[in-house]
TORBA-575478 format. One record per residue: residue number from 0; z, y, x of N, C-alpha, C in turn. Coordinates in steps of 0.1 Angstrom, whole numbers, plus 5000, padded with zeros to 4 digits. Example, Ala and Ser with C-alpha at 12.3 -4.5 7.8 and 13.67 -1.06 7.14 Angstrom:
2
PT  nr  n_w  n_v  n_u ca_w ca_v ca_u  c_w  c_v  c_u
PT   0 5078 4943 5132 5078 4955 5123 5078 4967 5132
PT   1 5071 4978 5128 5071 4989 5137 5079 5000 5129
This chain:
184
PT  nr  n_w  n_v  n_u ca_w ca_v ca_u  c_w  c_v  c_u
PT   0 8802 9281 7291 8802 9275 7279 8797 9260 7279
PT   1 8794 9255 7266 8792 9240 7263 8782 9236 7273
PT   2 8782 9224 7277 8771 9215 7287 8762 9208 7278
PT   3 8761 9212 7267 8750 9205 7254 8739 9214 7255
PT   4 8727 9213 7259 8717 9221 7263 8710 9229 7250
PT   5 8708 9240 7246 8704 9247 7236 8711 9244 7220
PT   6 8725 9243 7227 8732 9242 7212 8744 9258 7209
PT   7 8738 9265 7206 8745 9278 7206 8755 9282 7192
PT   8 8751 9272 7186 8760 9275 7172 8773 9270 7171
PT   9 8779 9273 7164 8794 9268 7160 8794 9262 7147
PT  10 8803 9252 7144 8807 9244 7135 8818 9243 7132
PT  11 8824 9246 7121 8836 9241 7113 8841 9230 7113
PT  12 8849 9224 7117 8852 9208 7113 8866 9207 7105
PT  13 8867 9200 7098 8879 9199 7089 8883 9186 7088
PT  14 8893 9183 7096 8897 9164 7092 8908 9163 7080
PT  15 8904 9150 7075 8915 9146 7068 8924 9155 7059
PT  16 8920 9162 7053 8925 9169 7045 8924 9164 7030
PT  17 8929 9152 7028 8930 9143 7018 8944 9142 7012
PT  18 8942 9138 6997 8955 9139 6988 8969 9132 6996
PT  19 8965 9118 6999 8973 9110 7006 8982 9116 7019
PT  20 8969 9119 7028 8977 9124 7041 8983 9137 7038
PT  21 8982 9146 7028 8988 9158 7027 9001 9158 7023
PT  22 9004 9148 7016 9018 9146 7010 9030 9146 7021
PT  23 9036 9157 7018 9046 9161 7027 9046 9166 7042
PT  24 9034 9171 7043 9032 9177 7055 9042 9188 7057
PT  25 9040 9193 7071 9046 9205 7074 9039 9221 7073
PT  26 9044 9229 7062 9040 9242 7056 9026 9238 7051
PT  27 9023 9227 7040 9013 9224 7036 9004 9237 7028
PT  28 9010 9245 7021 9001 9253 7015 8997 9264 7024
PT  29 9005 9266 7033 8999 9275 7045 8987 9272 7053
PT  30 8988 9260 7056 8977 9256 7060 8965 9253 7052
PT  31 8966 9247 7042 8957 9248 7028 8950 9260 7027
PT  32 8956 9273 7027 8954 9285 7025 8944 9291 7037
PT  33 8950 9286 7048 8939 9290 7061 8930 9284 7064
PT  34 8928 9272 7059 8914 9263 7059 8904 9270 7049
PT  35 8912 9273 7034 8903 9277 7025 8896 9295 7032
PT  36 8904 9298 7037 8902 9312 7044 8888 9309 7055
PT  37 8890 9301 7061 8882 9300 7074 8868 9294 7065
PT  38 8868 9286 7057 8860 9282 7051 8850 9289 7043
PT  39 8856 9302 7038 8852 9310 7033 8847 9322 7042
PT  40 8850 9323 7054 8845 9332 7062 8833 9327 7068
PT  41 8835 9312 7072 8821 9306 7076 8809 9309 7071
PT  42 8814 9304 7056 8801 9306 7046 8794 9321 7048
PT  43 8805 9330 7048 8795 9345 7050 8789 9345 7060
PT  44 8791 9340 7072 8782 9339 7083 8770 9327 7085
PT  45 8773 9321 7076 8761 9307 7079 8768 9297 7087
PT  46 8777 9297 7092 8787 9287 7101 8784 9277 7092
PT  47 8779 9263 7098 8782 9252 7092 8797 9246 7091
PT  48 8799 9241 7078 8813 9233 7077 8811 9218 7074
PT  49 8819 9212 7081 8816 9198 7083 8832 9191 7078
PT  50 8831 9183 7069 8846 9178 7061 8843 9163 7067
PT  51 8855 9159 7071 8859 9144 7077 8869 9139 7065
PT  52 8866 9126 7065 8874 9118 7056 8879 9106 7061
PT  53 8890 9101 7062 8896 9089 7070 8896 9078 7058
PT  54 8894 9065 7063 8899 9053 7055 8906 9046 7064
PT  55 8915 9037 7059 8916 9026 7064 8918 9011 7054
PT  56 8920 9001 7061 8922 8991 7047 8935 8992 7043
PT  57 8946 8994 7051 8957 8989 7047 8963 9002 7036
PT  58 8959 9017 7041 8960 9027 7034 8948 9033 7035
PT  59 8950 9045 7025 8934 9054 7024 8923 9045 7020
PT  60 8925 9037 7012 8914 9029 7009 8900 9037 7003
PT  61 8888 9036 7010 8878 9041 7007 8875 9043 6990
PT  62 8874 9055 6985 8870 9058 6971 8883 9060 6962
PT  63 8897 9057 6964 8906 9060 6957 8911 9072 6957
PT  64 8921 9076 6949 8925 9090 6946 8932 9097 6958
PT  65 8940 9087 6964 8948 9090 6976 8936 9095 6989
PT  66 8924 9089 6985 8916 9090 6998 8907 9099 6994
PT  67 8906 9108 6985 8899 9118 6980 8903 9129 6988
PT  68 8892 9142 6990 8899 9157 6997 8907 9161 6982
PT  69 8913 9171 6988 8922 9179 6978 8914 9186 6971
PT  70 8917 9189 6957 8909 9199 6949 8907 9209 6956
PT  71 8919 9215 6960 8919 9230 6962 8909 9233 6974
PT  72 8900 9227 6980 8892 9227 6993 8879 9232 6985
PT  73 8875 9242 6992 8861 9246 6986 8847 9241 6991
PT  74 8850 9224 6988 8839 9216 6993 8823 9220 6988
PT  75 8812 9224 6993 8801 9224 6986 8792 9212 6983
PT  76 8784 9214 6977 8777 9201 6975 8767 9197 6989
PT  77 8765 9210 6996 8756 9208 7007 8764 9204 7019
PT  78 8775 9204 7021 8785 9204 7032 8781 9189 7035
PT  79 8779 9188 7049 8779 9171 7052 8795 9168 7050
PT  80 8797 9157 7052 8810 9146 7046 8808 9138 7056
PT  81 8817 9136 7068 8820 9126 7078 8829 9117 7074
PT  82 8826 9103 7071 8837 9089 7068 8838 9085 7084
PT  83 8852 9080 7085 8856 9078 7095 8867 9067 7095
PT  84 8867 9059 7104 8879 9049 7103 8887 9048 7118
PT  85 8886 9054 7126 8893 9058 7136 8897 9072 7138
PT  86 8906 9075 7149 8913 9088 7149 8905 9098 7152
PT  87 8894 9094 7162 8885 9106 7169 8872 9105 7160
PT  88 8867 9115 7151 8859 9117 7141 8844 9113 7148
PT  89 8843 9113 7160 8830 9110 7168 8827 9093 7167
PT  90 8835 9086 7168 8839 9073 7170 8834 9069 7160
PT  91 8818 9059 7159 8813 9051 7147 8811 9059 7136
PT  92 8806 9072 7138 8805 9081 7124 8790 9089 7129
PT  93 8786 9096 7114 8777 9106 7118 8780 9119 7124
PT  94 8789 9122 7130 8794 9135 7128 8785 9143 7143
PT  95 8783 9135 7153 8771 9139 7162 8760 9143 7159
PT  96 8755 9136 7147 8741 9139 7141 8742 9151 7135
PT  97 8753 9152 7126 8755 9165 7119 8756 9175 7126
PT  98 8764 9180 7141 8765 9187 7150 8751 9190 7157
PT  99 8745 9179 7159 8729 9181 7164 8718 9187 7154
PT 100 8719 9187 7142 8713 9193 7132 8719 9207 7131
PT 101 8729 9209 7133 8735 9225 7133 8732 9231 7143
PT 102 8730 9224 7154 8726 9230 7169 8739 9236 7173
PT 103 8750 9227 7172 8764 9233 7174 8770 9227 7187
PT 104 8772 9238 7194 8776 9234 7209 8792 9238 7208
PT 105 8798 9245 7199 8811 9247 7197 8818 9242 7184
PT 106 8828 9237 7184 8835 9230 7172 8849 9240 7172
PT 107 8851 9241 7157 8862 9250 7154 8871 9235 7147
PT 108 8884 9232 7154 8888 9221 7145 8903 9227 7136
PT 109 8903 9220 7125 8915 9223 7115 8916 9213 7108
PT 110 8931 9207 7103 8931 9194 7096 8943 9188 7096
PT 111 8944 9175 7094 8955 9167 7097 8951 9153 7101
PT 112 8960 9149 7109 8975 9149 7110 8971 9155 7126
PT 113 8981 9164 7132 8979 9170 7143 8982 9161 7156
PT 114 8990 9149 7156 8995 9140 7165 8987 9130 7166
PT 115 8975 9128 7153 8966 9116 7153 8952 9121 7155
PT 116 8948 9124 7144 8934 9123 7144 8928 9137 7147
PT 117 8935 9149 7146 8934 9162 7150 8934 9161 7166
PT 118 8942 9154 7173 8941 9153 7187 8930 9146 7194
PT 119 8928 9132 7185 8918 9125 7190 8903 9132 7190
PT 120 8900 9140 7182 8890 9144 7178 8887 9160 7188
PT 121 8898 9166 7190 8895 9176 7202 8894 9169 7213
PT 122 8896 9160 7216 8894 9153 7229 8881 9145 7231
PT 123 8880 9143 7218 8865 9135 7216 8857 9142 7219
PT 124 8856 9157 7211 8845 9167 7214 8844 9171 7229
PT 125 8853 9173 7234 8856 9182 7248 8849 9171 7259
PT 126 8851 9157 7256 8845 9149 7266 8832 9145 7264
PT 127 8825 9149 7251 8813 9148 7247 8805 9161 7253
PT 128 8812 9170 7253 8805 9181 7263 8805 9195 7253
PT 129 8813 9195 7240 8815 9207 7234 8825 9217 7237
PT 130 8824 9228 7236 8836 9240 7237 8843 9233 7222
PT 131 8855 9236 7223 8865 9230 7215 8875 9241 7212
PT 132 8873 9248 7197 8887 9254 7194 8895 9250 7184
PT 133 8907 9247 7185 8919 9244 7177 8924 9255 7170
PT 134 8920 9254 7156 8925 9268 7147 8943 9264 7147
PT 135 8951 9272 7152 8964 9272 7156 8974 9267 7146
PT 136 8968 9276 7134 8978 9278 7121 8972 9269 7112
PT 137 8960 9260 7114 8952 9253 7103 8953 9241 7104
PT 138 8963 9235 7114 8963 9221 7117 8981 9215 7113
PT 139 8980 9203 7103 8998 9199 7102 8999 9183 7105
PT 140 9010 9182 7103 9012 9167 7105 9029 9165 7095
PT 141 9028 9150 7091 9042 9151 7087 9054 9148 7098
PT 142 9063 9144 7088 9078 9141 7097 9078 9128 7101
PT 143 9079 9126 7116 9075 9110 7120 9090 9110 7129
PT 144 9101 9119 7127 9110 9119 7137 9119 9105 7137
PT 145 9119 9094 7124 9126 9084 7123 9118 9073 7132
PT 146 9106 9077 7138 9101 9065 7148 9101 9073 7159
PT 147 9108 9082 7163 9111 9089 7174 9098 9100 7179
PT 148 9094 9105 7169 9084 9116 7172 9092 9131 7171
PT 149 9090 9138 7177 9095 9156 7178 9093 9157 7162
PT 150 9100 9170 7159 9099 9175 7148 9085 9181 7144
PT 151 9079 9183 7131 9064 9184 7131 9061 9197 7135
PT 152 9070 9207 7135 9069 9220 7141 9068 9219 7154
PT 153 9075 9210 7162 9074 9210 7178 9062 9201 7181
PT 154 9055 9195 7171 9041 9185 7177 9032 9197 7176
PT 155 9034 9202 7161 9020 9213 7162 9024 9224 7174
PT 156 9033 9230 7178 9037 9240 7190 9032 9234 7202
PT 157 9035 9222 7205 9033 9214 7219 9016 9213 7218
PT 158 9013 9208 7208 8996 9206 7205 8989 9219 7208
PT 159 8994 9232 7202 8986 9245 7204 8989 9247 7221
PT 160 9000 9244 7226 9001 9250 7239 8992 9242 7249
PT 161 8995 9228 7246 8984 9225 7256 8971 9221 7256
PT 162 8965 9225 7243 8948 9226 7239 8950 9241 7242
PT 163 8956 9250 7242 8950 9263 7250 8950 9264 7264
PT 164 8955 9254 7273 8957 9253 7285 8946 9240 7288
PT 165 8939 9235 7282 8926 9223 7284 8917 9230 7291
PT 166 8912 9223 7300 8903 9223 7311 8893 9215 7309
PT 167 8879 9215 7314 8867 9206 7316 8858 9215 7320
PT 168 8850 9207 7332 8842 9214 7340 8828 9219 7328
PT 169 8827 9233 7327 8813 9239 7321 8818 9238 7306
PT 170 8828 9234 7304 8831 9239 7284 8847 9247 7286
PT 171 8845 9250 7274 8858 9255 7270 8868 9252 7261
PT 172 8879 9254 7258 8890 9252 7251 8900 9260 7248
PT 173 8903 9261 7235 8913 9272 7232 8920 9270 7215
PT 174 8932 9275 7216 8941 9278 7204 8943 9291 7196
PT 175 8933 9292 7187 8937 9307 7180 8937 9305 7165
PT 176 8945 9315 7164 8951 9314 7148 8936 9317 7139
PT 177 8941 9315 7127 8929 9317 7117 8925 9334 7117
PT 178 8932 9342 7118 8930 9354 7120 8921 9358 7130
PT 179 8922 9354 7141 8917 9353 7154 8901 9347 7157
PT 180 8898 9341 7148 8885 9332 7146 8875 9341 7144
PT 181 8865 9343 7153 8852 9350 7151 8843 9345 7146
PT 182 8839 9342 7135 8826 9338 7131 8813 9347 7133
PT 183 8802 9344 7140 8792 9353 7145 8777 9348 7140
């Protein structure tokens, strides 16, 4: 299990489900519905929910309408919101502090975009000692085929495949569907 001593809790980490990020992403409504379901189930068990918001100087300017989290998300006033400027939500943010406060050694990751911030955060968590579960049907990306990327559904499927087979000493990695996530 986690290599972080005395960290037996789980936290749900939802990255970058922001107005401009979610424009034109693959299976947008299904992913949002799955995230809403995850948050509801997390709250029923007292599992901390942590939101992440990305900002960048040339797009997603801090405080703009495009930068804001989707209104459809059930963000509670007590939920931590981590602001980031890099793909990995741990880099130069308060995420580590929030997870320490929550005594979380296991993170469940959902959000956008699969091929950037989701992947970076998955790896960032694993190398920092966390057990990491990717919620396989609660992350998404946009179509970047004009720049040589595979189709979004292939990016998502590949990420689920390789994360479910990821290993690290003393830590676990998995990719599970929303319905298979067990909050305890």
